C-alpha positions as a Markdown table, in Angstrom:
| # | Residue | x | y | z |
|---|---|---|---|---|
| 1 | Met | 18.3 | -23.3 | 7.7 |
| 2 | Ser | 16.7 | -23.5 | 4.3 |
| 3 | Thr | 13.9 | -21.1 | 3.3 |
| 4 | Ala | 11.3 | -23.9 | 3.1 |
| 5 | Ala | 12.5 | -26.7 | 5.5 |
| 6 | Asn | 15.0 | -27.2 | 8.3 |
| 7 | Asp | 17.9 | -29.7 | 8.1 |
| 8 | Gln | 15.4 | -32.7 | 8.5 |
| 9 | Gly | 13.4 | -31.8 | 5.4 |
| 10 | Gln | 10.5 | -30.6 | 7.7 |
| 11 | Pro | 8.8 | -27.1 | 7.6 |
| 12 | Pro | 10.5 | -24.8 | 9.9 |
| 13 | Ser | 8.5 | -23.9 | 13.2 |
| 14 | Leu | 7.2 | -20.3 | 13.2 |
| 15 | Asp | 9.7 | -19.3 | 16.0 |
| 16 | Glu | 12.4 | -20.6 | 13.5 |
| 17 | Leu | 11.2 | -18.4 | 10.7 |
| 18 | Arg | 12.9 | -14.9 | 9.8 |
| 19 | Val | 10.7 | -12.7 | 8.0 |
| 20 | Gly | 12.2 | -9.5 | 6.4 |
| 21 | Leu | 10.1 | -6.3 | 5.8 |
| 22 | Val | 11.1 | -4.0 | 3.0 |
| 23 | Gly | 8.7 | -1.0 | 3.8 |
| 24 | Tyr | 7.7 | -0.2 | 7.3 |
| 25 | Gly | 4.8 | 2.3 | 6.6 |
| 26 | Glu | 1.3 | 1.5 | 7.8 |
| 27 | Val | 1.0 | -1.9 | 6.0 |
| 28 | Gly | 4.7 | -2.9 | 7.1 |
| 29 | Arg | 4.0 | -2.2 | 10.8 |
| 30 | Ile | 0.6 | -4.0 | 10.8 |
| 31 | Leu | 2.1 | -7.1 | 9.2 |
| 32 | Ala | 5.0 | -6.8 | 11.7 |
| 33 | Glu | 2.5 | -6.8 | 14.7 |
| 34 | Asp | 0.6 | -9.7 | 13.5 |
| 35 | Leu | 3.9 | -11.7 | 12.7 |
| 36 | Arg | 5.5 | -11.0 | 16.0 |
| 37 | Ala | 2.1 | -11.9 | 17.6 |
| 38 | Val | 2.7 | -15.6 | 16.4 |
| 39 | Gly | 6.4 | -15.6 | 17.3 |
| 40 | Val | 7.9 | -15.0 | 14.0 |
| 41 | Ala | 11.2 | -12.9 | 14.0 |
| 42 | Val | 10.9 | -9.7 | 12.1 |
| 43 | Asn | 13.4 | -7.5 | 10.6 |
| 44 | Ala | 12.5 | -4.2 | 8.6 |
| 45 | Tyr | 13.9 | -1.4 | 6.5 |
| 46 | Asp | 12.4 | 1.7 | 5.1 |
| 47 | Leu | 13.8 | 4.5 | 3.1 |
| 48 | Lys | 12.5 | 7.1 | 5.5 |
| 49 | Leu | 14.8 | 5.6 | 8.3 |
| 50 | Glu | 17.8 | 7.1 | 6.4 |
| 51 | Ser | 16.9 | 10.7 | 7.4 |
| 52 | Pro | 15.4 | 12.3 | 10.5 |
| 53 | Ser | 11.6 | 13.0 | 10.4 |
| 54 | Ala | 8.5 | 12.3 | 12.4 |
| 55 | Asp | 7.7 | 9.1 | 10.2 |
| 56 | Ala | 11.2 | 7.8 | 11.4 |
| 57 | Asp | 10.6 | 8.7 | 14.9 |
| 58 | Thr | 7.3 | 6.5 | 14.7 |
| 59 | Met | 9.0 | 3.6 | 13.1 |
| 60 | Arg | 11.8 | 3.4 | 15.6 |
| 61 | Glu | 9.4 | 3.5 | 18.4 |
| 62 | His | 7.0 | 1.0 | 16.8 |
| 63 | Ala | 10.1 | -1.3 | 16.2 |
| 64 | Val | 10.9 | -1.1 | 20.1 |
| 65 | Glu | 7.4 | -1.8 | 21.1 |
| 66 | Phe | 7.0 | -5.0 | 19.0 |
| 67 | Gly | 10.6 | -6.3 | 19.1 |
| 68 | Val | 11.2 | -5.6 | 15.4 |
| 69 | Gly | 14.8 | -5.3 | 14.3 |
| 70 | Leu | 15.7 | -2.4 | 12.2 |
| 71 | Ser | 18.3 | -2.8 | 9.3 |
| 72 | Pro | 20.2 | -0.1 | 7.6 |
| 73 | Ser | 19.5 | -1.2 | 4.1 |
| 74 | Ala | 17.0 | -3.6 | 2.2 |
| 75 | Thr | 20.0 | -5.7 | 1.1 |
| 76 | Met | 20.8 | -6.4 | 4.8 |
| 77 | Val | 17.2 | -7.2 | 5.6 |
| 78 | Ala | 17.2 | -9.8 | 2.9 |
| 79 | Thr | 20.4 | -11.5 | 3.9 |
| 80 | Pro | 19.1 | -13.7 | 7.0 |
| 81 | Ala | 15.3 | -13.8 | 5.8 |
| 82 | Asp | 13.4 | -16.9 | 4.7 |
| 83 | Leu | 10.8 | -14.7 | 3.4 |
| 84 | Ile | 10.8 | -11.1 | 2.4 |
| 85 | Val | 7.8 | -9.1 | 2.1 |
| 86 | Ser | 8.0 | -5.7 | 0.1 |
| 87 | Ala | 5.5 | -3.2 | 1.2 |
| 88 | Val | 6.8 | 0.0 | -0.4 |
| 89 | Thr | 4.9 | 2.8 | -2.4 |
| 90 | Ala | 4.5 | 1.8 | -6.0 |
| 91 | Ser | 7.2 | 4.0 | -7.5 |
| 92 | Gln | 9.8 | 2.0 | -5.2 |
| 93 | Thr | 8.7 | -1.5 | -6.4 |
| 94 | Leu | 11.6 | -2.1 | -8.8 |
| 95 | Asp | 14.2 | -0.4 | -6.7 |
| 96 | Ala | 13.2 | -2.3 | -3.7 |
| 97 | Ala | 13.3 | -5.5 | -5.6 |
| 98 | Arg | 16.9 | -5.0 | -6.8 |
| 99 | Ala | 18.0 | -3.8 | -3.4 |
| 100 | Ala | 16.5 | -6.9 | -1.6 |
| 101 | Ala | 18.0 | -9.2 | -4.4 |
| 102 | Ala | 21.4 | -8.1 | -3.8 |
| 103 | Gly | 21.2 | -9.8 | -0.3 |
| 104 | Leu | 19.1 | -12.8 | -1.1 |
| 105 | Arg | 20.2 | -16.3 | -0.2 |
| 106 | Pro | 19.1 | -19.0 | -3.0 |
| 107 | Gly | 15.6 | -19.9 | -2.8 |
| 108 | Thr | 14.4 | -17.3 | -0.6 |
| 109 | Phe | 10.6 | -16.2 | -1.3 |
| 110 | Val | 10.1 | -12.7 | -2.0 |
| 111 | Leu | 6.3 | -11.8 | -1.7 |
| 112 | Asp | 5.7 | -8.3 | -3.5 |
| 113 | Phe | 2.6 | -6.6 | -1.8 |
| 114 | Asn | 2.9 | -3.4 | -3.8 |
| 115 | Ser | 0.4 | -1.8 | -6.0 |
| 116 | Ala | 2.4 | -1.8 | -9.3 |
| 117 | Ser | 1.8 | -2.5 | -12.9 |
| 118 | Pro | 2.0 | -6.0 | -14.3 |
| 119 | Lys | 5.1 | -4.5 | -16.3 |
| 120 | Ala | 6.8 | -3.4 | -13.2 |
| 121 | Lys | 6.0 | -6.7 | -11.5 |
| 122 | Arg | 7.7 | -8.7 | -14.2 |
| 123 | Glu | 10.8 | -6.5 | -14.0 |
| 124 | Ala | 11.0 | -6.9 | -10.3 |
| 125 | Ala | 10.5 | -10.8 | -10.8 |
| 126 | Glu | 13.5 | -10.9 | -13.2 |
| 127 | Ala | 15.9 | -9.1 | -10.6 |
| 128 | Val | 14.7 | -11.5 | -7.9 |
| 129 | Gln | 14.9 | -14.5 | -10.0 |
| 130 | Ala | 18.5 | -13.5 | -11.4 |
| 131 | Ala | 19.6 | -13.7 | -7.9 |
| 132 | Gly | 18.3 | -17.0 | -7.1 |
| 133 | Gly | 15.3 | -15.9 | -5.4 |
| 134 | Arg | 11.7 | -17.2 | -5.7 |
| 135 | Tyr | 9.4 | -14.1 | -6.6 |
| 136 | Val | 5.7 | -14.1 | -5.9 |
| 137 | Glu | 3.4 | -11.2 | -6.9 |
| 138 | Gly | 0.9 | -10.4 | -4.4 |
| 139 | Ala | -2.3 | -8.4 | -5.2 |
| 140 | Val | -3.9 | -6.9 | -2.1 |
| 141 | Met | -7.6 | -6.8 | -3.0 |
| 142 | Thr | -9.0 | -4.2 | -0.4 |
| 143 | Ser | -7.8 | -1.9 | 2.4 |
| 144 | Val | -5.4 | -3.6 | 4.6 |
| 145 | Pro | -6.2 | -2.1 | 8.2 |
| 146 | Pro | -9.6 | -3.5 | 8.6 |
| 147 | Tyr | -8.4 | -7.1 | 7.9 |
| 148 | Arg | -4.9 | -6.7 | 9.0 |
| 149 | Ile | -2.7 | -9.9 | 7.9 |
| 150 | Lys | -5.9 | -11.5 | 6.8 |
| 151 | Val | -6.5 | -9.1 | 4.1 |
| 152 | Pro | -7.6 | -10.8 | 0.8 |
| 153 | Leu | -4.5 | -11.7 | -1.1 |
| 154 | Leu | -4.2 | -12.9 | -4.5 |
| 155 | Leu | -0.8 | -14.7 | -5.4 |
| 156 | Gly | 0.7 | -14.8 | -8.7 |
| 157 | Gly | 3.8 | -16.2 | -10.7 |
| 158 | Pro | 5.3 | -19.8 | -10.9 |
| 159 | His | 6.1 | -19.9 | -7.1 |
| 160 | Ala | 2.7 | -19.0 | -5.8 |
| 161 | Asp | 1.6 | -22.6 | -5.1 |
| 162 | Ala | 4.8 | -23.1 | -3.3 |
| 163 | Ile | 4.5 | -20.1 | -1.0 |
| 164 | Ala | 0.7 | -20.6 | -0.4 |
| 165 | Pro | 1.2 | -23.2 | 2.5 |
| 166 | Leu | 3.8 | -21.0 | 4.5 |
| 167 | Leu | 1.6 | -18.0 | 4.2 |
| 168 | Ala | -1.4 | -19.8 | 5.4 |
| 169 | Arg | 0.6 | -20.9 | 8.6 |
| 170 | Leu | 1.6 | -17.4 | 9.2 |
| 171 | Gly | -1.9 | -16.2 | 9.1 |
| 172 | Phe | -2.4 | -14.5 | 5.6 |
| 173 | Ala | -5.7 | -15.1 | 3.7 |
| 174 | Ala | -4.0 | -15.7 | 0.5 |
| 175 | Ser | -5.1 | -17.8 | -2.4 |
| 176 | Val | -3.4 | -18.7 | -5.9 |
| 177 | Gly | -4.5 | -16.5 | -8.8 |
| 178 | Ser | -2.5 | -17.4 | -11.5 |
| 179 | Ala | 0.9 | -19.1 | -12.4 |
| 180 | Glu | 1.5 | -16.4 | -14.9 |
| 181 | Leu | 3.2 | -13.2 | -13.6 |
| 182 | Gly | 1.2 | -10.1 | -14.3 |
| 183 | Ile | -2.2 | -11.5 | -14.0 |
| 184 | Val | -3.3 | -10.8 | -10.4 |
| 185 | Ser | -1.5 | -7.3 | -10.8 |
| 186 | Ala | -3.8 | -6.6 | -13.6 |
| 187 | Thr | -6.7 | -7.7 | -11.5 |
| 188 | Lys | -5.6 | -5.2 | -8.9 |
| 189 | Met | -4.8 | -2.5 | -11.1 |
| 190 | Cys | -8.4 | -2.7 | -13.0 |
| 191 | Arg | -9.9 | -2.8 | -9.7 |
| 192 | Ser | -8.1 | 0.5 | -8.5 |
| 193 | Val | -9.5 | 2.3 | -11.5 |
| 194 | Met | -12.8 | 2.2 | -9.6 |
| 195 | Ile | -11.7 | 2.2 | -5.9 |
| 196 | Lys | -9.3 | 4.9 | -6.0 |
| 197 | Gly | -11.4 | 6.8 | -8.8 |
| 198 | Leu | -14.5 | 6.7 | -6.6 |
| 199 | Glu | -12.4 | 8.2 | -3.7 |
| 200 | Ala | -11.3 | 11.3 | -6.0 |
| 201 | Met | -14.8 | 11.5 | -7.5 |
| 202 | Val | -16.4 | 11.7 | -4.1 |
| 203 | Ile | -14.0 | 14.3 | -2.8 |
| 204 | Glu | -14.6 | 16.4 | -5.8 |
| 205 | Ser | -18.3 | 16.0 | -6.0 |
| 206 | Leu | -18.9 | 16.5 | -2.2 |
| 207 | Thr | -16.6 | 19.5 | -1.8 |
| 208 | Ala | -18.1 | 21.2 | -4.7 |
| 209 | Ala | -21.5 | 20.3 | -3.4 |
| 210 | Arg | -20.7 | 21.9 | -0.1 |
| 211 | His | -19.7 | 25.1 | -1.9 |
| 212 | Tyr | -23.0 | 25.3 | -3.4 |
| 213 | Gly | -25.0 | 24.3 | -0.3 |
| 214 | Val | -26.5 | 21.2 | -2.0 |
| 215 | Glu | -24.6 | 18.5 | -0.4 |
| 216 | Asp | -27.7 | 17.0 | 1.4 |
| 217 | Ala | -29.7 | 16.9 | -1.8 |
| 218 | Val | -26.5 | 15.2 | -3.6 |
| 219 | Leu | -26.2 | 12.6 | -0.7 |
| 220 | Ala | -30.1 | 12.0 | -0.7 |
| 221 | Ser | -29.9 | 11.2 | -4.5 |
| 222 | Leu | -27.0 | 9.1 | -4.3 |
| 223 | Lys | -28.7 | 7.0 | -1.6 |
| 224 | Glu | -31.7 | 6.6 | -3.7 |
| 225 | Thr | -29.6 | 5.4 | -6.8 |
| 226 | Phe | -27.1 | 3.3 | -4.7 |
| 227 | Pro | -29.1 | 2.3 | -1.6 |
| 228 | Gly | -26.6 | -0.3 | -0.4 |
| 229 | Ile | -23.9 | 2.2 | 0.4 |
| 230 | Glu | -23.9 | 4.4 | 3.7 |
| 231 | Trp | -22.8 | 7.5 | 1.8 |
| 232 | Glu | -22.2 | 9.5 | 4.9 |
| 233 | Lys | -19.9 | 6.8 | 6.4 |
| 234 | Gln | -18.3 | 6.1 | 3.2 |
| 235 | Ala | -17.5 | 9.7 | 2.4 |
| 236 | Ala | -15.7 | 10.3 | 5.6 |
| 237 | Tyr | -13.7 | 7.2 | 5.1 |
| 238 | Phe | -12.6 | 8.3 | 1.5 |
| 239 | Phe | -11.6 | 11.6 | 2.8 |
| 240 | Gln | -9.7 | 10.2 | 5.8 |
| 241 | Arg | -7.8 | 7.5 | 3.7 |
| 242 | Val | -6.8 | 10.0 | 1.0 |
| 243 | Ile | -5.7 | 12.8 | 3.6 |
| 244 | Gln | -3.5 | 10.0 | 5.2 |
| 245 | His | -2.3 | 8.2 | 2.2 |
| 246 | Gly | -2.9 | 10.2 | -0.9 |
| 247 | Arg | 0.9 | 10.1 | -2.0 |
| 248 | Arg | 0.9 | 6.4 | -1.9 |
| 249 | Arg | -2.5 | 6.3 | -3.6 |
| 250 | Ser | -1.3 | 8.9 | -6.3 |
| 251 | Glu | 1.7 | 6.7 | -7.1 |
| 252 | Glu | -0.3 | 3.5 | -7.3 |
| 253 | Val | -2.9 | 5.0 | -9.8 |
| 254 | Arg | 0.1 | 6.3 | -12.2 |
| 255 | Glu | 0.8 | 2.6 | -12.3 |
| 256 | Val | -2.8 | 2.0 | -12.8 |
| 257 | Ala | -2.6 | 4.6 | -15.9 |
| 258 | Glu | 0.3 | 2.6 | -17.3 |
| 259 | Thr | -1.7 | -0.6 | -17.0 |
| 260 | Val | -4.6 | 0.8 | -18.9 |
| 261 | Arg | -2.1 | 2.4 | -21.4 |
| 262 | Asp | -0.5 | -1.0 | -22.0 |
| 263 | Ala | -4.0 | -2.3 | -22.9 |
| 264 | Gly | -4.3 | 0.3 | -25.7 |
| 265 | Leu | -6.6 | 2.7 | -23.9 |
| 266 | Thr | -6.0 | 6.3 | -23.0 |
| 267 | Pro | -6.3 | 6.4 | -19.2 |
| 268 | Trp | -8.2 | 9.7 | -18.8 |
| 269 | Ser | -9.9 | 8.5 | -15.7 |
| 270 | Ala | -6.7 | 7.1 | -13.9 |
| 271 | Glu | -4.7 | 10.2 | -14.8 |
| 272 | Gly | -7.3 | 12.5 | -13.3 |
| 273 | Thr | -7.6 | 10.4 | -10.2 |
| 274 | Ala | -3.9 | 10.5 | -9.7 |
| 275 | Glu | -3.8 | 14.1 | -9.9 |
| 276 | Arg | -6.7 | 14.7 | -7.4 |
| 277 | Gln | -5.0 | 12.3 | -5.1 |
| 278 | Ala | -1.5 | 13.9 | -5.3 |
| 279 | Trp | -3.3 | 17.4 | -4.9 |
| 280 | Met | -4.8 | 16.1 | -1.5 |
| 281 | Ala | -1.4 | 14.9 | -0.5 |
| 282 | Asp | 0.4 | 18.1 | -1.3 |
| 283 | Leu | -2.2 | 19.9 | 0.9 |
| 284 | Ala | -1.7 | 17.4 | 3.7 |
| 285 | Glu | 2.0 | 17.8 | 3.7 |
| 286 | Asp | 1.6 | 21.5 | 3.9 |
| 287 | Gly | -0.5 | 21.0 | 7.2 |
| 288 | Leu | -4.1 | 22.0 | 5.9 |
| 289 | Phe | -5.7 | 19.0 | 7.6 |
| 290 | Gly | -3.5 | 19.2 | 10.8 |
| 291 | Gln | -0.2 | 18.0 | 12.0 |
| 292 | Arg | 0.8 | 14.5 | 10.4 |
| 293 | Gly | 1.4 | 12.3 | 13.5 |
| 294 | Asp | -1.4 | 13.6 | 15.7 |
| 295 | Ala | -4.0 | 11.1 | 16.6 |
| 296 | Ala | -6.8 | 13.2 | 15.0 |
| 297 | Phe | -4.9 | 13.6 | 11.7 |
| 298 | Gly | -7.2 | 12.8 | 8.9 |
| 299 | Arg | -9.7 | 11.1 | 11.1 |
| 300 | Ser | -12.6 | 13.3 | 11.3 |
| 301 | Pro | -15.8 | 11.3 | 11.2 |
| 302 | Asp | -17.4 | 14.1 | 9.2 |
| 303 | Trp | -16.2 | 14.7 | 5.7 |
| 304 | Arg | -17.8 | 18.2 | 6.0 |
| 305 | Thr | -15.0 | 19.2 | 8.2 |
| 306 | Glu | -12.3 | 18.4 | 5.7 |
| 307 | Ala | -14.4 | 19.8 | 2.8 |
| 308 | Asp | -14.5 | 23.3 | 4.7 |
| 309 | Arg | -10.7 | 23.1 | 4.9 |
| 310 | Leu | -10.5 | 22.7 | 1.3 |
| 311 | Leu | -12.9 | 25.3 | 0.5 |
| 312 | Ala | -11.4 | 27.9 | 3.0 |
| 313 | His | -8.1 | 27.1 | 1.3 |
| 314 | Leu | -9.4 | 27.6 | -2.3 |
| 315 | Ala | -11.0 | 30.8 | -1.0 |
| 316 | Lys | -7.7 | 32.5 | -0.1 |
| 317 | Pro | -6.5 | 35.0 | -2.6 |
| 318 | Arg | -3.6 | 34.0 | -4.5 |
| 319 | Leu | -0.6 | 36.1 | -4.9 |
| 320 | Pro | 0.1 | 37.4 | -8.7 |
| 321 | Pro | 3.3 | 35.6 | -9.9 |
| 322 | His | 6.3 | 37.7 | -10.0 |
| 323 | Gly | 6.9 | 39.5 | -13.5 |
């Protein structure tokens, strides 16, 4: 069967389609669930499956529950697929594209969901196109979990128009942004200067305010200045997302910094945001916010709980370096 049509030249039915997921983290698993719900066959690969870990166990349990096949490599995921969706961390964007390209059949669509710079997307496209595949950059324009497969998605590149009808049938809320590679990724990256930066600023501002006992006054002032935002709820959400996904976010914002730098600006804001997100990720990995994998991990409804953990950590005496 060809990627776009069966032997009679008609679009394949959903139960004939085969989707390969490169990346089986939070986004990959959400997509797998929604694709399986409409009868689409799904196979997946994730780098974490190559070594024992709690994350790998979670992926295997999820695959069994939803009938998702697991493959030993991105190349093997690509071989039978009619559509490949790459949903890895930003730093793995190019490696994932190259690995998938090694197994592509001619004409296969590769939808790159990753938060990477326009330069990285263009390099990924070169790898896919050299193998005969049809690369489409995707810019996810808000957080995936609330919207699931219907998250607003901008498509870019010369094959964006061709893939749009297929994605609509699968349940995606995708629209074509540009036929030129890099444009929709630039849109995503410039947006992330604000969104990921706001996460970092809220954590920094409110944790410091909590230390000084002025958090209520700060929140009251923010509410007066920006009355459209529910600051208590928004702050809790920002803490949750950064605790759970700070590593992925820090990698994305490093791509954001490269995008800003390529525009001729020094990315002071983006670089600071990346450092704050990575700092939170390090603390999460050290267990400061609880055990990753537990239902309560990074899900406190009150940001003060997590801010107090940060402050208690910062108040601990530091051992002097060995001389």
